[in-house]
N, C-alpha and C positions, 0 to 999 in steps of 0.2 A: 909517715907522711912528712914531707919537707915543707918549709915556710912557703914555697912558691905554690904548691898545691893547696895549702890551707888558704892563702890569699885568694886563690881562684874560687874555691868552694864556698868561702864566706866573704861576700863583698859588701851586702847591705844589711842594716839593722832597722827593723821596723818596731816601733814602740807605741803602745796605746798608753798615753800618759794618765788617763783616768783610771784604768783598771790595772796598770803597771804590768800588762802582759807584753812579752817581747818575742820577735821571730828574727832569725838570721836567714837570709836568702842569697842565692848565688848570682842572680842577674836582674837587671832592671825590667826585663819581661816578667819575671816571676813576681817582682814587687807589684808591677801594674796589675797583674791578673789577681794576685792576692788581695789587694786593696779593692778591687771591683767585686770580687766574689764575696769577700768578708764583710766589708763595710759600705759597699756601694759607692765608693769614691772612684770616679773615673779620671785617672791621670795616665797619659800615654807613656810608654817606656821611654820615648825619645825625650819627652818633656823631663822625666825623672833624670835621665842621663845628662842632658844639657844643663839642667838647673844645678845639679850636684857638681858639675864642673866649675860653675861660677860661685855658688853659695856652699856653706857647710852643711846645710840640712833643708829639709822641706817639713813644714808643720801645716797639716790640713786636717781640720775637724778633730783636733786632739789626737792625731797620729803623727808621730815624728819619724821621718825617714832620714837616714844618714849612711854615708860610706863609712866602712869600717877602716879602710886603708888609704 
C-alpha cells in the first residue's frame, strides 16, 4: 500500500478523551454515522467537513475529531 492509498483509507481520528478509546475512519460520513450510532451525537457530515477545513479539530461532549492529514 502506498502513501496515497493510506491517506485515502485513514482520514479522520475520533478519540473519546474520557475512556481514551480511539477509532480511525475514512470519511466524514462514517464519522457522522459513528457519532450518532455510538454516542447519540448528531453532527452532519457537511458540518464535519467544513469545520475541519477551518479549524484543526472538533471537540463535542468529550469526543475529539481531527483530520489525520
